[in-house]
C-alpha positions in Angstrom: 0.0 0.0 0.0 1.5 3.3 -1.1 1.1 6.6 0.8 -0.3 9.2 -1.6 -0.9 12.9 -1.2 -3.5 14.6 -3.6 -3.4 18.4 -3.7 -6.4 19.5 -5.6 -8.8 22.4 -4.8 -11.6 21.2 -7.2 -14.1 19.3 -5.0 -15.3 17.0 -7.8 -11.9 16.1 -9.1 -10.3 15.8 -5.7 -13.0 13.5 -4.4 -12.9 11.3 -7.5 -9.1 11.0 -7.2 -9.0 10.3 -3.5 -11.9 7.8 -3.6 -10.7 6.1 -6.7 -7.1 5.7 -5.5 -8.3 4.3 -2.2 -10.2 1.6 -4.0 -6.9 0.5 -5.6 -5.4 -0.1 -2.1 -3.6 3.2 -1.5 -3.8 5.4 1.6 -4.7 8.8 0.4 -4.4 12.2 2.1 -6.4 14.9 0.1 -5.5 18.5 0.6 -7.5 21.4 -0.9 -4.8 24.1 -0.7 -1.1 24.5 -1.0 -0.6 25.5 2.6 -2.4 22.4 3.9 -0.3 20.2 1.6 2.9 21.8 2.9 1.8 21.2 6.5 1.1 17.5 5.8 4.5 17.1 4.1 6.2 18.1 7.3 4.3 15.5 9.3 4.7 12.3 7.2 6.5 10.8 4.3 4.6 10.2 1.0 5.5 7.8 -1.8 3.8 9.9 -4.4 2.2 13.3 -4.7 -0.4 14.4 -7.2 -0.2 18.2 -7.3 -2.6 20.6 -9.1 -0.7 23.7 -10.2 -3.8 25.9 -10.2 -4.2 26.3 -6.4 -6.2 29.1 -4.8 -3.8 30.2 -2.1 -0.2 29.6 -3.3 1.5 29.4 -6.7 1.6 25.7 -7.6 5.2 25.8 -8.9 6.4 27.2 -5.5 4.4 24.5 -3.7 6.1 22.0 -6.0 9.5 23.4 -5.1 8.8 23.3 -1.3 7.4 19.8 -1.5 10.5 18.6 -3.2 12.6 20.1 -0.5 10.7 18.3 2.3 9.8 15.1 0.4 13.1 14.4 -1.4 12.5 10.8 -2.4 8.8 10.8 -3.2 7.5 10.8 -6.8 6.0 14.2 -7.6 3.5 14.4 -10.5 2.0 17.7 -11.4 -1.6 18.1 -12.7 -2.2 21.2 -14.8 -4.9 22.6 -17.0 -2.4 24.9 -18.6 -1.5 23.8 -22.1 1.6 26.1 -22.5 4.8 24.1 -22.8 6.7 26.5 -20.6 4.4 25.8 -17.6 5.2 22.1 -17.9 8.9 22.8 -18.2 8.9 25.1 -15.2 7.0 22.6 -13.1 9.4 19.8 -14.0 12.4 22.1 -13.3 10.9 22.9 -9.9 11.2 19.3 -8.8 8.4 17.3 -10.4 9.1 13.9 -11.9 6.2 13.8 -14.3 3.1 15.7 -15.4 -0.5 15.2 -16.7 -2.4 17.9 -18.5 -6.1 18.2 -17.7 -8.4 16.7 -18.8 -6.7 13.3 -18.5 -7.9 9.8 -18.7 -8.2 8.1 -15.3 -6.7 4.9 -16.8 -3.6 6.8 -17.9 -3.2 8.3 -14.4 -3.4 4.9 -12.8 -0.9 3.5 -15.3 1.5 6.4 -14.6 1.2 5.9 -10.8 1.8 2.1 -11.1 4.9 2.7 -13.3 6.3 5.2 -10.8 5.7 3.2 -7.7 6.9 0.0 -9.4 10.1 1.6 -10.6 11.3 3.5 -7.6 15.0 4.5 -7.5 17.1 2.3 -9.7 19.0 -0.5 -8.1 22.8 -0.3 -8.1 23.9 -1.9 -11.4 27.6 -2.2 -10.5 29.8 -2.4 -7.4 32.1 0.2 -9.0 31.6 3.9 -9.5 31.4 5.3 -13.0 34.2 7.8 -13.7 33.9 10.2 -16.6 36.7 12.8 -16.4 36.2 14.6 -13.1 32.7 13.2 -12.7 32.3 10.3 -10.3 28.9 8.6 -10.0 28.6 5.9 -7.4 25.4 3.8 -7.8 25.8 2.0 -4.4 26.2 5.2 -2.3 23.9 7.1 -4.7 26.4 10.0 -4.8 27.7 12.1 -7.6 30.7 14.4 -7.4 32.7 16.6 -9.7 36.2 17.1 -8.4 35.7 17.6 -4.6 32.2 19.0 -5.0 29.0 17.1 -4.4 26.3 17.4 -7.1 22.9 17.6 -5.5 20.6 15.4 -7.6 17.0 14.4 -7.2 16.4 10.6 -7.4 15.4 10.4 -11.0 18.1 12.8 -12.0 20.6 10.6 -10.3 19.2 7.5 -12.1 19.4 9.2 -15.4 23.0 10.4 -14.9 24.1 7.0 -13.7 22.6 5.3 -16.7 24.4 7.7 -19.1 27.7 7.4 -17.1 27.5 3.6 -17.2 27.9 3.7 -21.0 29.7 7.0 -21.4 30.6 7.7 -25.0 27.9 5.3 -26.2 24.7 6.5 -27.9 21.6 5.6 -25.9 18.2 5.8 -27.5 15.3 7.7 -26.0 13.5 4.4 -25.7 16.3 2.8 -23.7 16.6 5.7 -21.3 12.8 5.9 -20.7 12.6 2.1 -20.2 15.6 1.8 -17.8 15.2 5.1 -15.9 11.4 5.4 -15.7 9.7 2.1 -16.8 9.7 -0.3 -19.7 5.9 0.1 -19.9 6.0 3.9 -19.6 2.7 5.5 -20.4 3.2 9.1 -21.0 5.1 11.9 -22.7 8.9 11.7 -23.2 9.2 15.5 -22.6 10.0 14.5 -19.0 13.3 13.0 -20.3 14.2 16.1 -22.2 13.6 18.4 -19.2 15.7 16.1 -16.9 18.5 16.2 -19.5 18.4 20.0 -19.4 18.5 20.0 -15.6 21.5 17.6 -15.6 23.4 19.8 -18.1 22.9 22.9 -15.9 24.0 21.0 -12.7 27.1 19.6 -14.4 28.1 23.0 -15.7 27.5 24.5 -12.2 29.7 21.8 -10.7 32.5 22.7 -13.0 32.2 26.4 -12.2 32.3 25.5 -8.5 35.6 23.7 -9.2 37.0 26.8 -10.8 36.7 25.4 -14.3 35.0 26.5 -17.4 31.6 24.8 -17.7 32.9 23.2 -20.9 35.2 21.1 -18.7 32.3 19.2 -17.4 31.1 16.0 -19.2 28.7 17.0 -22.0 25.4 15.4 -22.7 25.1 15.4 -26.5 21.8 15.3 -28.2 21.5 12.9 -31.1 18.6 14.2 -33.1 16.1 11.5 -33.9 17.7 9.0 -31.6 18.7 9.9 -28.1 21.6 11.1 -26.0 25.3 10.4 -25.2 27.5 11.4 -22.3 30.9 12.6 -23.5 34.0 13.1 -21.6 35.5 16.6 -22.2 38.7 17.0 -24.1 
């Protein structure tokens, strides 16, 4: 049984989500405002959060950011009626792992929840750390460092970087990354992958800057148009 937090101010949608998820064996806490959700997040750990961005009291993106700070290992899925791509990107960049645009099919929501809960953080694939230039990714300790500096990564960001580092210099297809980092039966948009790649690029460049190096000294994630991505060692 998973511990779920539903943050939705619409009475009809909130009740349908809470009651429906309970029938599937989950324990559900339903909050109608951002402040209530943040209070609950300080009191208990959740496995997954469904967060509506259109909240009446607080900006949904800021709620997302604060929930990520207090619930570092939970899966955070944003629900939004906004159809602008920038809103989705900002939500994912604020800490969300995935998103659904309203109106959505309930079957799709259940499939996404099952995929996220089934997957969880990736298991360590090797007893050894992956070393790519100054970057060291340790799957067992779930740590990533550049030089002497720790890189603060959310769970799915770490899983993605570890998968890229495991085969540094090798082209990995989008399908491979989605299947191995998210789920082989992934039911949703692959935009989530692209946003996570963008976040990793920023964090790798920032780590290089902290080390007193040009951002170009960090390993580069190369986009292979029409195929996927590759992690390249600088120089």
